[in-house]
C-alpha positions in Angstrom: 121.5 114.5 67.9 118.9 111.9 68.6 117.0 111.9 71.9 115.0 108.7 72.1 112.5 108.8 74.9 110.9 106.0 76.8 108.0 106.7 79.1 108.3 104.1 81.8 105.6 103.7 84.4 107.6 104.4 87.5 106.6 105.5 90.8 104.8 107.1 93.4 102.8 109.8 94.9 102.9 109.4 98.6 106.6 109.7 97.9 105.7 106.4 96.4 107.9 104.1 94.3 111.1 103.9 92.5 110.3 104.5 88.9 109.2 108.0 88.1 108.2 108.6 84.6 105.0 108.0 82.6 102.1 107.4 84.9 99.9 107.3 81.8 96.4 106.0 82.3 96.5 105.8 86.1 95.4 107.8 89.1 98.4 109.4 90.8 101.7 107.7 90.1 102.6 104.1 89.6 103.6 102.1 92.6 106.9 100.2 92.8 109.3 98.5 95.2 111.0 101.7 96.4 109.7 105.1 97.6 111.0 108.2 95.7 113.6 110.6 96.9 111.1 113.5 96.7 107.9 114.0 98.6 104.3 114.9 97.6 105.4 118.5 97.2 108.3 117.6 94.9 110.9 118.5 97.4 114.0 116.3 97.7 114.1 114.0 100.7 116.9 112.0 102.3 115.0 108.7 103.3 114.0 105.9 101.0 112.0 102.7 101.8 112.4 99.6 99.7 111.1 96.0 99.4 113.9 93.6 99.9 112.8 90.3 98.3 115.9 88.3 99.5 114.7 88.6 103.1 111.0 89.6 102.5 111.4 92.9 104.5 110.7 96.5 104.0 113.9 98.4 104.7 114.2 102.1 105.5 117.5 103.8 104.4 118.8 107.2 105.6 120.8 108.4 102.7 122.7 111.0 104.8 124.1 108.4 107.2 123.8 105.3 104.8 122.2 103.4 107.7 119.2 101.1 107.7 117.0 102.8 110.3 113.9 100.7 109.8 113.2 97.0 109.1 109.7 95.5 108.8 108.7 91.9 108.0 106.4 91.4 105.0 103.1 89.7 105.5 101.9 87.5 102.6 105.5 87.3 101.4 104.6 85.1 98.4 102.8 88.0 96.7 104.3 91.0 94.9 104.7 94.0 97.2 104.8 97.7 96.5 105.5 100.4 99.0 104.7 104.1 99.6 105.4 106.4 102.5 103.6 109.3 104.1 105.0 112.7 103.1 105.8 113.5 106.8 107.3 110.0 107.1 105.1 108.9 110.0 104.1 105.6 108.3 104.7 103.2 105.4 102.0 101.7 103.3 102.6 98.1 102.0 100.5 97.1 99.0 100.0 93.5 97.6 97.2 91.7 95.8 93.9 92.0 97.8 95.9 93.4 100.8 96.9 96.7 102.2 98.8 97.3 105.4 99.9 100.5 107.1 103.0 100.3 109.2 103.7 103.0 111.7 107.5 103.7 112.0 107.3 102.6 115.6 106.2 99.1 114.3 102.4 99.3 114.9 100.5 97.8 112.0 97.0 98.6 110.7 95.2 96.4 108.1 93.3 98.0 105.3 89.7 96.8 104.9 88.9 98.2 101.4 88.0 94.8 100.0 89.6 95.4 96.6 90.2 92.2 94.6 93.1 93.3 92.3 96.7 94.3 92.8 97.2 98.1 93.5 99.0 99.8 90.6 99.0 103.5 91.5 98.2 106.0 94.2 97.9 109.7 94.9 98.2 111.3 98.4 97.3 114.6 100.0 99.5 115.0 103.1 97.5 117.8 104.6 94.2 115.9 104.8 96.1 112.5 105.0 93.9 111.1 102.2 95.1 108.6 99.6 93.3 107.5 96.4 94.5 104.2 95.0 93.7 102.2 91.9 94.1 98.5 91.3 94.6 96.5 88.1 90.9 95.8 87.9 90.3 99.6 87.8 88.7 99.7 91.2 89.3 103.0 93.0 89.8 103.1 96.8 89.9 106.1 99.1 91.6 105.9 102.5 91.8 108.5 105.2 94.5 108.2 107.9 95.1 109.4 111.4 98.5 111.0 112.1 100.0 107.7 113.2 98.7 105.8 110.1 95.6 104.3 111.5 92.9 104.1 108.9 89.9 106.2 110.0 87.7 106.0 106.9 87.6 104.2 103.6 85.5 103.7 100.5 85.7 101.5 97.3 84.1 102.4 94.0 84.2 101.5 90.3 85.6 103.5 87.4 82.2 104.5 86.0 81.1 107.8 87.5 78.1 108.5 85.2 76.9 107.4 81.8 79.8 108.0 79.3 82.2 109.0 82.1 84.8 106.3 82.7 88.0 107.3 84.5 91.0 107.5 82.2 93.5 109.2 84.5 93.7 111.4 87.6 95.5 112.9 90.6 94.8 114.8 93.8 95.5 118.5 93.5 97.1 120.9 96.1 93.7 121.8 97.6 92.7 118.1 98.2 90.3 117.6 95.3 90.6 114.5 93.1 90.9 115.7 89.5 89.9 113.0 87.0 89.7 112.8 83.2 86.8 110.8 81.7 86.4 108.8 78.5 84.1 111.5 77.0 86.8 114.2 77.3 85.4 115.9 80.4 87.3 116.9 83.5 85.7 115.7 86.8 86.4 117.5 90.1 85.6 115.0 92.9 84.8 116.1 96.5 86.7 113.4 98.4 85.2 114.1 101.8 81.7 114.1 100.4 82.3 110.9 98.6 83.5 109.2 101.8 80.5 110.6 103.7 77.9 109.5 101.1 79.5 106.2 99.9 79.1 107.3 96.3 81.0 109.5 93.8 80.3 113.2 94.4 81.7 115.4 91.6 81.2 118.3 89.2 82.3 118.1 85.5 83.0 120.3 82.5 84.2 119.8 78.9 88.0 120.0 78.7 88.4 120.9 75.0 90.6 117.8 74.6 90.0 114.2 73.6 91.5 110.9 74.7 93.1 112.3 77.8 95.3 109.7 79.5 97.6 111.8 81.8 96.5 114.3 84.5 99.0 116.3 86.5 97.8 119.1 88.8 100.3 122.0 89.3 101.8 121.6 92.8 102.1 125.4 93.1 98.6 126.5 91.9 95.5 124.5 92.7 93.6 126.1 89.8 95.9 124.6 87.1 96.2 121.1 85.8 98.1 119.7 82.8 96.2 117.1 80.7 97.6 115.1 77.9 96.4 112.9 75.2 98.4 111.0 72.6 98.6 114.1 70.4 98.0 117.1 72.6 99.2 118.7 75.9 96.7 121.1 77.5 96.8 123.5 80.5 93.4 123.8 82.1 92.1 126.3 84.7 89.7 124.4 87.0 88.1 127.6 88.4 87.2 129.1 85.0 86.8 125.6 83.4 88.7 126.8 80.4 91.6 125.4 78.3 94.3 128.1 78.7 96.9 126.7 76.3 97.8 123.6 74.3 100.7 122.2 72.4 100.8 119.5 69.8 102.9 116.3 70.7 104.2 113.9 68.1 103.6 110.2 68.3 100.9 107.7 69.1 100.4 105.5 72.1 101.8 102.0 71.8 102.2 99.2 74.3 104.2 96.8 72.1 107.9 96.0 72.7 110.2 98.6 71.4 112.2 96.1 69.5 115.4 96.0 71.5 116.5 93.3 73.9 116.7 95.5 77.0 115.6 94.1 80.3 111.9 93.8 80.9 111.9 96.5 83.6 112.6 99.1 80.9 109.9 97.8 78.6 106.9 100.0 79.5 104.3 102.1 77.7 105.9 104.7 75.4 105.2 106.9 72.4 106.7 106.6 69.0 106.6 108.4 65.7 104.4 106.4 63.2 106.0 107.9 60.0 109.7 107.5 60.9 109.2 104.6 63.2 111.5 106.3 65.6 110.7 104.9 68.9 110.1 107.0 72.1 109.3 110.5 71.2 107.6 111.6 74.4 108.2 111.2 78.1 105.8 112.2 80.9 106.8 112.8 84.5 105.1 114.0 87.7 108.5 114.0 89.5 108.9 117.4 91.2 107.1 119.8 88.9 105.0 117.8 86.3 106.4 118.0 82.8 106.7 116.4 79.4 109.8 115.9 77.2 109.1 115.4 73.5 110.6 115.4 70.1 108.2 117.0 67.6 109.8 115.2 64.7 112.3 112.3 64.4 115.3 114.5 64.0 114.4 117.6 66.1 115.9 118.7 69.4 113.8 117.6 72.4 111.6 120.2 74.0 110.6 120.4 77.7 107.0 121.5 78.5 105.6 122.5 81.9 103.1 124.9 83.4 104.4 128.5 83.5 103.5 131.1 86.0 101.6 133.2 83.4 98.9 130.5 82.7 100.7 129.3 79.6 102.6 126.1 78.8 106.3 127.0 79.0 108.5 125.5 76.4 112.2 124.9 76.8 114.5 123.5 74.0 117.1 121.1 75.3 120.1 121.6 73.0 122.5 119.6 75.2 120.4 116.4 75.5 122.5 113.4 74.7 121.5 110.1 72.9 119.7 107.5 75.0 116.4 106.0 75.9 114.5 108.1 78.4 114.0 106.4 81.8 113.2 109.1 84.4 113.2 112.9 84.8 112.8 115.3 87.7 112.2 119.1 87.8 112.7 121.0 91.0 109.5 122.6 92.3 110.8 126.1 91.5 111.5 125.0 87.9 115.2 125.9 88.0 116.8 122.5 87.5 116.0 119.5 85.3 117.6 116.1 85.8 117.1 113.4 83.1 118.2 109.7 83.3 118.9 108.0 80.0 119.7 104.4 79.2 122.7 104.7 76.9 123.5 100.9 76.4 122.7 97.6 78.1 124.8 98.3 81.2 125.1 102.1 81.5 122.9 104.9 82.6 123.7 108.6 81.9 122.4 111.3 84.2 122.2 114.8 82.8 121.3 117.9 84.8 120.4 121.2 83.2 120.0 124.7 84.8 116.8 125.8 83.1 117.6 129.6 83.3 120.4 129.3 80.7 120.6 125.6 79.7 123.9 125.2 81.5 124.8 121.5 82.0 125.4 121.1 85.8 125.3 117.3 86.1 126.8 114.7 83.7 127.5 111.2 85.2 127.6 107.7 83.7 126.8 104.9 86.1 126.2 101.2 86.2 122.5 100.6 85.3 122.1 97.0 86.7 120.5 98.4 89.8 117.0 99.9 90.3 117.5 103.6 90.2 115.9 106.4 92.2 117.0 110.1 92.2 116.3 113.8 92.7 118.5 116.8 91.7 121.1 116.0 94.4 121.6 112.3 94.7 121.1 109.0 92.8 120.3 105.8 94.6 120.8 102.3 93.2 119.4 99.0 94.7 121.3 96.1 93.1 118.8 93.6 94.6 121.5 91.0 95.5 120.9 88.3 98.1 123.2 89.7 100.7 122.2 93.3 99.8 124.0 96.2 98.1 122.9 99.8 97.9 124.9 102.6 96.1 124.5 106.3 96.6 126.0 108.8 94.2 126.2 112.6 94.8 125.2 114.1 91.5 126.8 117.4 92.2 130.2 116.3 93.5 130.6 112.9 91.9 131.3 111.1 95.2 129.7 107.8 96.0 129.0 105.5 98.9 128.1 101.8 99.2 126.4 99.8 101.9 126.4 96.0 101.3 126.1 92.7 103.1 123.3 94.0 105.4 121.2 90.9 104.9 124.0 88.5 106.0 123.2 88.3 109.7 119.5 88.2 109.1 119.8 85.3 106.6 122.2 83.4 108.8 119.9 83.5 111.8 116.7 82.5 110.1 
């Protein structure tokens, strides 16, 4: 049984975009053109917001009723747009090159004034303090603080160099509202976001992590003291209070950004890991969807293993005997660590979704679906946007196998333009 895994830079942190997955080398989770079907706490949600390029609108879909409850016109429609939504679903954030706009669900718009020059690529969000940290493709880091209705009350823009030898390599906001960063010298930086806003300069403490070449940071959503940190070879669990490396596991593979050699659509061609010796592509997948985790094959022929932070301060390992063949696209673990859902690309047109009950490895979901749409899912439903001119959205109940479709919703809008 071969489990080939592709880490795809997929989405979001404010419930942020449609492609969960790798988020390697970024702050938070990568932005995309859909919000996820789970919130900043990893809990499954029913609403999804998406960028509809046929009409240059942001659409808000209620997956319970399959109705479009919100429609907002894009500004700067010629640019690429990415979308995220507040965990409490009070406002939507629209990102494009050099522009950021916050749209209250009542329709009020607030323009961001960060002054960044690049295109936003990732973001992290703390819903309690309503603070977002975003990063653009020029490695600028922006901090935004919001009022309850989405109005921007404070902001700051800084570069990726925090001190000599300390360049940001990855990061995320933890449960307590601190920004946890890894640096190029192997250190962990704990940033006081409020103090940084107040003093218009990075305010942080740092300590040696015991790891090198860290490119993935994932705070534990249930314990503010714990953070997973990964390099190309090692996964570590760090206690931020004691500043110690509690546990580590060796991962196979080396980072590569070259094409994986198959003529799959470009949207599946992302950063991934592969095994140098066997040249078996895709041995590790990283995900912050739900409870942060890593799926890896330690050798080219071994059964894949799931890693995540256990309650005892150790990295929990879980062998996935029932994992089918396919290229890893997305995965999600429920916050209570009881269910894993993995999406695999099995051929050019098919996606297979496997769900496993982690207490005993019982397969609880196994569905094969059309993969021509952009996918988004949690442990209950899978959503597909087929990005057609007139519009088509599919919703699949992963537990019952039932499905619903809404289509043609752009017809009246396009006819009346």
